[in-house]
C-alpha positions as CSV (number, residue, x, y, z in Angstrom):
1,X,0.0,0.0,0.0
2,X,1.5,3.4,-1.0
3,X,2.6,5.5,1.9
4,X,0.0,8.3,1.2
5,X,-2.8,5.8,1.1
6,X,-1.6,4.2,4.3
7,X,-1.5,7.6,6.0
8,X,-5.1,8.3,4.8
9,X,-6.3,4.9,6.0
10,X,-4.7,5.5,9.4
11,X,-6.3,9.0,9.7
12,X,-9.7,7.6,8.7
13,X,-9.4,4.8,11.3
14,X,-8.4,7.4,14.0
15,X,-11.4,9.6,13.0
16,X,-13.8,6.6,13.2
17,X,-12.4,5.7,16.7
18,X,-12.8,9.2,17.9
19,X,-16.4,9.4,16.6
20,X,-17.2,6.0,18.3
21,X,-15.7,7.2,21.6
22,X,-17.6,10.5,21.4
23,X,-20.8,8.8,20.5
24,X,-20.4,6.3,23.4
25,X,-19.8,9.2,25.8
26,X,-22.9,11.0,24.6
27,X,-24.9,7.8,24.8
28,X,-24.0,7.3,28.5
29,X,-23.7,10.8,29.7
30,X,-25.4,13.0,27.2
31,X,-28.3,15.0,28.6
32,X,-27.6,14.0,32.2
33,X,-27.2,16.7,34.8
34,X,-27.3,17.2,38.5
35,X,-29.3,20.0,40.1
36,X,-28.0,22.4,42.8
37,X,-28.4,20.8,46.3
38,X,-31.6,21.9,48.1
39,X,-31.4,22.0,51.9
40,X,-34.4,22.1,54.1
41,X,-34.5,22.4,57.9
42,X,-37.2,20.3,59.4
43,X,-38.3,21.4,62.9
44,X,-40.7,19.9,65.4
45,X,-42.2,21.4,68.5
46,X,-44.1,19.5,71.1
47,X,-45.9,21.0,74.1
48,X,-45.4,19.0,77.3
49,X,-46.4,19.7,80.9
50,X,-42.8,20.9,81.5
51,X,-42.6,23.2,78.5
52,X,-42.0,23.0,74.8
53,X,-39.7,20.3,73.5
54,X,-38.0,21.2,70.2
55,X,-35.8,19.5,67.7
56,X,-34.5,20.1,64.1
57,X,-32.3,18.7,61.5
58,X,-31.2,19.6,57.9
59,X,-31.9,17.4,54.9
60,X,-30.0,17.9,51.6
61,X,-31.5,16.7,48.4
62,X,-29.8,16.5,45.0
63,X,-31.7,15.6,41.9
64,X,-30.0,13.8,39.0
65,X,-31.8,14.4,35.8
66,X,-32.1,11.4,33.4
67,X,-30.1,11.6,30.1
68,X,-32.0,12.6,27.0
69,X,-32.1,9.0,25.7
70,X,-34.0,7.6,28.7
71,X,-37.7,6.8,28.3
72,X,-39.9,9.9,28.8
73,X,-41.4,8.4,32.0
74,X,-38.0,8.3,33.7
75,X,-37.3,11.8,35.2
76,X,-34.1,10.9,37.1
77,X,-33.5,10.2,40.8
78,X,-33.3,12.2,44.0
79,X,-30.7,11.4,46.7
80,X,-30.9,12.6,50.3
81,X,-28.4,13.3,53.0
82,X,-29.3,14.0,56.6
83,X,-31.1,12.6,59.6
84,X,-34.4,12.6,61.3
85,X,-35.2,15.4,63.7
86,X,-36.4,14.4,67.1
87,X,-37.7,16.0,70.3
88,X,-36.8,14.9,73.8
89,X,-40.0,14.8,75.8
90,X,-38.3,13.8,79.0
91,X,-38.5,10.6,80.9
92,X,-36.6,8.7,78.1
93,X,-39.4,9.5,75.7
94,X,-38.7,10.8,72.2
95,X,-40.5,11.5,69.0
96,X,-38.9,11.2,65.6
97,X,-39.8,12.5,62.2
98,X,-38.8,9.7,59.8
99,X,-37.0,10.7,56.6
100,X,-37.7,7.4,54.8
101,X,-41.1,5.8,55.3
102,X,-40.4,2.2,54.4
103,X,-44.0,1.3,55.0
104,X,-45.1,2.9,51.7
105,X,-41.6,3.5,50.3
106,X,-42.0,7.3,50.5
107,X,-38.8,9.2,51.0
108,X,-38.7,12.6,52.7
109,X,-38.1,14.3,49.3
110,X,-41.7,13.7,48.4
111,X,-42.8,15.8,51.4
112,X,-40.3,18.5,50.7
113,X,-41.5,19.4,47.2
114,X,-42.7,23.0,46.8
115,X,-46.3,21.8,46.4
116,X,-46.0,19.8,49.6
117,X,-45.2,22.8,51.9
118,X,-47.6,25.6,52.8
119,X,-46.7,29.3,53.0
120,X,-46.0,29.0,56.8
121,X,-43.7,26.1,56.3
122,X,-46.1,23.5,57.5
123,X,-46.9,20.4,55.4
124,X,-49.9,19.7,53.3
125,X,-52.2,17.3,55.3
126,X,-51.4,14.4,52.9
127,X,-47.7,15.1,52.8
128,X,-46.8,15.1,56.5
129,X,-43.8,12.8,57.2
130,X,-44.5,9.9,59.5
131,X,-43.8,10.5,63.2
132,X,-42.8,7.6,65.5
133,X,-42.0,7.0,69.1
134,X,-40.6,4.1,71.2
135,X,-42.0,2.7,74.4
136,X,-38.4,1.8,75.2
137,X,-35.8,3.8,73.3
138,X,-33.4,0.8,73.4
139,X,-35.9,-1.6,72.0
140,X,-36.8,-1.1,68.3
141,X,-39.8,-3.5,68.6
142,X,-41.6,-1.0,70.9
143,X,-41.9,1.4,68.0
144,X,-45.3,2.9,67.3
145,X,-46.6,5.4,64.8
146,X,-48.0,8.7,66.1
147,X,-50.8,10.6,64.4
148,X,-50.2,14.4,64.6
149,X,-53.4,14.9,66.6
150,X,-52.9,11.9,69.0
151,X,-50.0,13.1,71.2
152,X,-52.2,13.4,74.3
153,X,-53.6,10.0,73.9
154,X,-50.1,8.6,73.5
155,X,-48.3,10.5,76.3
156,X,-51.0,11.9,78.5
157,X,-52.6,15.2,79.4
158,X,-50.6,18.3,78.3
159,X,-48.8,16.8,75.3
160,X,-49.6,18.2,71.9
161,X,-47.8,18.6,68.6
162,X,-47.3,22.4,68.2
163,X,-45.7,22.5,64.8
164,X,-43.9,20.5,62.2
165,X,-42.3,22.7,59.5
166,X,-39.8,22.7,56.7
167,X,-37.9,25.8,55.8
168,X,-35.0,26.7,53.4
169,X,-31.5,26.8,54.9
170,X,-27.9,27.0,53.9
171,X,-26.7,24.9,56.9
172,X,-25.0,21.6,56.1
173,X,-27.0,18.4,56.3
174,X,-27.1,16.8,59.8
175,X,-25.3,13.5,60.0
176,X,-24.1,11.1,62.7
177,X,-25.6,12.7,65.8
178,X,-28.5,10.2,66.1
179,X,-26.1,7.2,66.0
180,X,-24.1,8.7,68.8
181,X,-27.1,9.7,70.9
182,X,-28.9,6.4,70.5
183,X,-26.2,3.8,70.0
184,X,-28.3,0.8,71.1
185,X,-31.2,1.8,68.8
186,X,-28.8,2.4,66.0
187,X,-27.1,-1.0,66.4
188,X,-30.4,-2.9,66.5
189,X,-32.1,-1.0,63.7
190,X,-29.0,-1.6,61.5
191,X,-29.6,-5.4,61.8
192,X,-31.9,-7.3,59.5
193,X,-35.4,-7.2,61.0
194,X,-35.6,-11.0,61.5
195,X,-32.4,-10.9,63.7
196,X,-33.7,-8.4,66.2
197,X,-36.0,-10.5,68.3
198,X,-38.1,-13.7,67.7
199,X,-40.7,-13.0,65.0
200,X,-43.9,-13.3,67.2
201,X,-42.8,-10.2,69.2
202,X,-42.3,-7.9,66.3
203,X,-44.7,-5.2,65.5
204,X,-45.8,-6.4,62.1
205,X,-47.2,-3.0,61.0
206,X,-43.8,-1.3,61.5
207,X,-41.4,-4.3,60.8
208,X,-40.1,-2.6,57.7
209,X,-38.6,0.3,59.7
210,X,-34.8,0.2,59.9
211,X,-32.0,2.8,60.4
212,X,-32.6,4.2,56.9
213,X,-35.8,5.8,58.3
214,X,-33.7,7.9,60.6
215,X,-30.5,8.6,58.7
216,X,-29.5,8.7,55.0
217,X,-27.0,7.6,54.1
218,X,-26.9,5.4,57.2
219,X,-24.0,5.4,59.6
220,X,-22.0,2.2,59.2
């Protein structure tokens, strides 16, 4: 093969390889993008006979938009970082606002959409995150769900949910404090549910709850 033809052949092969690589990059990455992080401060206030108990935490959400070649029904995915806010009611009683409701597979991001939050920061009635408490803070199987209007029935006279709000913030996401504050609960909820206690003693309605309901990503 003449030298000129050989050179032209090599150039053509190089161009083809470059086009193939570029096309592969666009196929995998083309159209994908990541939104600016959104941070929300979730605050809870509970009236008690001894005064108002307050707690708050910051959740960060990042939405990754699907590439252009994905099916139209696929919009992308949202990841969260942060942990559940809680309020200390005294007497080793606590209430937690879960950030991943594994009972209906609803992450906190669904409750933090603009259409889910009212002008005063409170949640729309059908978008309120799930609130839970424990009869024994070191026994995950004593978990129970709390309806927003049922605090007095759960704890006694003088207990009432004052507010549960979500507001914009620039503070960093809260991470790791729950695992340090409640090490026994963290350790047990990090186990597979069937290893916690014998099956008959588990609360079947809340058996799906694990540490991901309280911290995302979970502390190892």
